[in-house]
C-alpha positions in Angstrom: 13.0 -24.1 -8.1 13.1 -27.7 -8.3 14.3 -29.4 -5.0 14.0 -32.6 -5.4 17.8 -32.6 -6.4 18.8 -31.6 -2.9 16.0 -33.0 -0.7 16.4 -33.4 3.0 15.1 -30.1 4.1 11.5 -30.1 5.4 9.2 -29.2 8.3 10.6 -30.0 11.6 8.0 -28.4 14.2 4.8 -26.4 13.6 2.6 -24.6 15.8 -0.8 -22.4 15.1 -3.2 -19.8 16.6 -6.7 -18.4 15.9 -8.7 -15.7 18.2 -11.2 -17.4 20.4 -13.6 -14.5 19.1 -16.0 -16.1 16.6 -17.9 -14.0 13.8 -20.6 -16.1 12.1 -22.6 -15.3 9.0 -25.7 -14.6 11.2 -23.4 -11.8 13.2 -23.1 -10.2 9.5 -26.8 -10.5 8.6 -27.2 -7.9 11.8 -25.2 -5.6 10.6 -25.1 -5.1 6.9 -27.7 -6.5 3.6 -26.4 -10.2 3.4 -27.3 -13.6 4.5 -25.7 -16.8 5.5 -27.2 -18.6 2.2 -25.7 -15.8 0.2 -22.3 -16.0 1.9 -21.9 -19.9 2.1 -23.3 -20.4 -1.6 -20.2 -18.1 -3.0 -17.3 -18.6 -0.9 -18.3 -21.8 1.6 -17.6 -19.9 4.7 -19.6 -20.1 7.6 -17.9 -18.2 10.3 -14.6 -16.9 10.9 -12.1 -15.9 13.6 -11.7 -12.4 14.7 -8.7 -10.7 16.8 -9.6 -8.6 19.6 -8.6 -5.0 20.0 -5.4 -5.5 21.6 -4.6 -8.2 19.5 -2.2 -7.7 16.3 -0.2 -9.5 14.1 2.7 -9.7 16.5 0.5 -11.0 19.0 -0.9 -13.7 16.9 2.5 -14.6 15.7 3.7 -15.0 19.5 0.8 -17.2 20.4 1.6 -19.5 16.9 5.4 -20.2 18.3 4.1 -20.5 22.0 1.9 -23.3 20.5 4.9 -24.6 18.7 6.9 -24.7 21.7 4.4 -26.6 23.7 4.1 -29.3 21.0 7.6 -29.6 20.1 9.6 -28.1 23.4 11.9 -25.0 23.3 14.5 -26.9 21.9 12.8 -26.5 18.3 13.9 -23.2 18.1 17.4 -24.1 18.8 19.7 -23.2 15.8 17.1 -21.2 14.4 19.3 -18.3 12.6 16.4 -16.5 10.8 13.4 -15.5 11.4 10.5 -14.6 8.5 7.0 -13.3 9.1 5.1 -13.4 6.1 2.2 -10.8 6.5 0.2 -8.5 4.8 -1.0 -6.8 7.9 2.4 -6.0 9.9 2.2 -4.3 13.4 4.1 -1.3 11.8 6.2 -0.6 8.3 9.2 -0.3 11.0 10.1 -2.2 13.1 9.4 -5.6 11.3 7.4 -8.0 13.2 9.8 -10.5 12.5 12.2 -8.4 14.9 9.3 -8.6 17.4 9.4 -12.3 17.4 13.2 -12.7 17.6 12.9 -10.5 20.6 10.2 -12.2 22.4 11.6 -15.4 22.2 15.3 -14.5 23.0 16.6 -15.9 19.4 20.3 -15.1 18.4 18.8 -14.7 14.8 18.2 -12.5 11.7 14.9 -11.1 11.0 12.6 -9.3 8.4 9.1 -9.6 7.1 7.9 -10.8 3.9 5.0 -9.2 1.8 3.6 -11.1 -1.1 0.2 -11.2 -0.7 -1.7 -14.4 0.4 1.4 -16.6 -0.9 3.6 -15.1 1.7 4.0 -18.4 3.5 5.1 -20.4 0.7 7.4 -17.5 -0.7 8.8 -18.0 3.1 8.8 -21.8 2.9 11.1 -21.2 -0.2 13.2 -18.5 1.1 13.9 -21.1 3.9 14.5 -23.8 1.8 17.2 -21.7 0.3 18.8 -20.4 3.2 19.5 -24.1 5.0 20.4 -25.4 1.6 23.0 -22.9 1.1 24.2 -23.0 4.7 23.4 -19.6 5.7 20.9 -20.9 8.3 20.8 -24.0 10.3 16.9 -23.8 10.8 14.7 -21.0 10.0 11.4 -19.8 11.8 8.8 -19.3 9.1 5.7 -17.4 10.5 2.2 -16.6 8.2 0.5 -14.3 10.7 -2.7 -11.8 9.8 -4.6 -9.5 11.7 -7.0 -8.8 8.4 -9.8 -7.6 10.3 -8.0 -4.6 11.4 -7.9 -3.7 7.3 -11.2 -4.9 6.4 -13.4 -2.4 4.9 -16.9 -3.3 7.0 -19.0 -1.5 5.0 -18.0 -3.7 1.7 -20.4 -6.9 1.8 -18.4 -8.4 -1.1 -15.2 -8.5 1.3 -15.9 -7.9 4.7 -17.3 -11.7 4.8 -14.4 -13.3 3.5 -11.5 -12.6 5.8 -10.2 -14.0 9.1 -7.4 -13.6 12.0 -4.9 -16.1 12.8 -1.2 -17.4 12.7 0.8 -20.5 12.0 4.6 -20.9 12.8 7.2 -23.4 11.1 10.6 -24.3 11.6 12.3 -25.5 8.6 15.3 -27.2 8.7 17.1 -30.4 7.7 15.4 -33.9 7.4 16.6 -37.3 6.8 17.0 -38.2 3.1 14.0 -38.9 0.8 11.8 -36.3 2.8 11.5 -32.8 2.6 10.4 -30.2 -0.1 10.8 -31.5 -3.7 9.8 -28.4 -5.8 8.6 -24.9 -5.4 6.7 -22.8 -7.9 6.8 -18.9 -7.5 5.0 -16.5 -9.6 3.8 -12.9 -9.8 1.6 -11.0 -12.6 1.8 -7.3 -11.7 -0.4 -6.5 -14.6 -3.1 -7.7 -12.6 -2.0 -5.5 -9.3 -5.0 -3.0 -9.4 -7.3 -6.1 -8.9 -6.2 -6.6 -5.3 -4.7 -3.7 -3.2 -4.7 -1.3 -0.5 -3.0 2.2 -0.2 0.2 2.6 2.0 2.7 5.2 1.0 1.5 6.1 -2.4 -1.7 7.3 -3.3 -2.0 5.3 -6.6 -0.5 2.7 -8.6 2.3 3.4 -11.5 -0.6 3.0 -13.7 -3.0 5.5 -12.4 -5.0 3.4 -10.5 -6.2 5.3 -7.2 -5.3 3.1 -3.9 -8.1 2.7 -1.4 -6.8 3.0 2.3 -8.9 -0.5 3.0 -8.4 -3.6 1.3 -9.7 -3.4 -2.0 -10.8 -6.7 -4.4 -12.3 -6.9 -7.8 -13.7 -10.2 -7.2 -14.9 -11.4 -10.3 -11.3 -11.2 -12.0 -9.4 -12.5 -8.7 -11.5 -15.7 -9.2 -11.0 -15.9 -12.5 -7.3 -15.4 -11.7 -7.3 -18.0 -8.9 -8.9 -20.7 -10.7 -6.7 -20.6 -13.5 -3.1 -20.3 -11.6 -4.3 -23.2 -8.8 -4.5 -25.2 -12.1 -1.0 -24.1 -13.6 0.7 -23.8 -10.8 -0.2 -27.4 -8.7 0.7 -29.3 -12.1 4.0 -27.5 -12.6 4.8 -28.1 -9.0 4.0 -32.0 -9.2 6.0 -32.3 -12.4 9.2 -30.6 -11.0 8.9 -32.9 -8.2 8.8 -36.1 -10.5 5.8 -37.1 -9.4 1.8 -37.3 -10.9 -1.4 -36.0 -9.2 -2.2 -39.7 -8.2 1.1 -39.8 -6.2 -0.2 -36.7 -4.2 -2.0 -37.8 -0.6 -2.8 -34.7 0.7 -3.7 -31.4 -1.1 -3.6 -28.1 1.1 -4.7 -25.5 -0.9 -5.2 -21.9 -0.1 -8.5 -21.5 1.9 -9.9 -18.8 0.3 -13.2 -19.8 -1.8 -14.7 -23.5 -1.7 -15.6 -23.1 -5.3 -12.1 -22.5 -6.3 -10.6 -25.3 -4.2 -13.5 -27.4 -5.9 -12.1 -26.7 -9.4 -8.6 -27.5 -8.4 -9.2 -30.6 -6.9 -11.4 -31.7 -10.1 -8.3 -30.6 -12.2 -5.9 -32.8 -10.4 -8.6 -35.7 -10.4 -8.2 -35.9 -6.4 -11.1 -37.3 -4.1 -12.4 -34.9 -1.4 -10.6 -37.1 1.1 -7.1 -36.0 0.1 -8.0 -32.2 0.4 -8.1 -30.3 3.4 -10.8 -27.8 4.0 -11.3 -25.6 6.8 -12.2 -22.1 5.2 -15.7 -22.8 6.4 -14.4 -22.4 9.8 -11.9 -19.9 9.3 -12.6 -17.8 6.1 -9.3 -16.4 4.2 -6.6 -16.1 6.5 -4.2 -15.2 4.1 -0.7 -16.1 4.8 -1.8 -18.5 7.9 -4.3 -20.5 6.0 -1.9 -23.1 4.8 0.2 -23.5 8.3 -3.2 -23.9 10.0 -4.9 -26.4 7.5 -1.8 -28.2 7.7 -1.7 -28.3 11.6 -5.0 -29.5 11.7 -4.6 -32.1 9.3 -1.7 -33.7 11.2 -3.8 -33.1 14.4 -6.7 -35.2 12.6 -4.3 -37.8 11.7 -4.5 -37.2 7.8 -1.0 -37.2 7.3 1.4 -40.0 7.7 5.1 -40.5 7.0 6.2 -40.2 3.5 3.1 -38.7 2.3 3.3 -36.3 -0.6 1.8 -33.0 0.5 1.0 -30.5 -2.3 0.3 -26.7 -1.4 -1.0 -23.8 -3.6 -1.7 -20.3 -3.2 -2.4 -16.9 -4.7 -3.3 -13.3 -3.6 -2.2 -10.0 -4.1 0.4 -8.9 -6.7 -1.0 -10.7 -8.4 1.1 -13.5 -6.7 1.1 -17.5 -6.5 3.1 -20.1 -4.7 3.4 -24.0 -5.0 5.2 -26.8 -3.4 5.4 -30.4 -3.0 6.4 -31.5 0.5 7.7 -35.6 1.6 6.5 -35.3 5.2 8.7 -36.6 7.4 7.2 -37.7 10.8 10.0 -37.7 13.0 9.2 -34.1 13.6 6.2 -35.0 15.4 2.9 -33.7 15.2 
C-alpha cells in the first residue's frame, strides 16, 4: 500500500504501560539451566516485565489508554469511531478485548481484535489509516497489548527468556499535509506457520503439524526468516515512501532480538544513534513492542517534527509489516 499520495493521516496521541514486576536473567538462573551470559549473547535481553496474576491483556490495554489520556487529555479520544486491539493473548476468544476497551472508556465506536502475530500493531495502523482515509472513521484507537507470560512455556529455556508483557495505544487520525504515514508493507508466508505456533481450537495445522498448548518457536528458522524479511520489508517501505535509507531519522524495529536489529541496521547503513532499542529492558512484547519503543523515543526527545520514522516487525504466520511515518509534532508527546 502506497500512502504517500494521500498523506495527512498519522498518530495524534500515544500512551503505554508496562507492568511493575521485573524478571531479570538472574531470576531465570534460579529456576532453569541458563545464564545471564547465554541469554544476553543470543538475544540482548537483560530483563522483562511480567504481569501479575490478576493482570491480563485487557488490564494492560486499559492502562495504556489511561496513560494516553494523562498525556493528551480525554479529548484525544473524541471522535474515535473504531477500536482495534492487536493481540495474540486476548482475554477470551469472545468478547473481543477491543469491546472491553470500548466499554471501559465509554466510546461510541465499533471494536474488534486483530490477530497477526507480532506485526499486529503494524497491521492495525494500516487498517486505521485505511478507515480514516476512506471516511469510515474519523479517528481509530489502535492498541497493541500482550500478556505473553500467560502462554509461555516456563520449562523451555529457549523461549521463556524471550517474552515480556506490555501495551501501547495510539490514536490515528488526520494530520496536516506533508505529515503522516507515507507507506505500508504487509506480508505473510503461511508455509512457515509451523515454525511459530500455539494450539487454540484445532489440534494440528492443515499440513498435519501438531500444535502445542503453549507457545512453540523454532528459533533457528524464525531467526533466518526475521533477518531476511527485516531487510526486504524495510527497503520496500522506504522505496514506496519515495525516500532512501539516508532519509530515515529514526528506525524503530521490532524488539525481539538485538542481533536481528543489528543486521537490519547494517543493511540500511544507519548508525546506532538513529535506532531505538529497548529489547534489553522489556524483551519481546510482541504487538506492544513498537508503540512502547516509539513513546520512549518521544520521551527522550529523539523524535522531532518532520522526522521520517521507519517501523518494521515480524512474527507468527509467518507475517511481517513495515511502514514509514513523517512525524507531526503537533500531536504532543
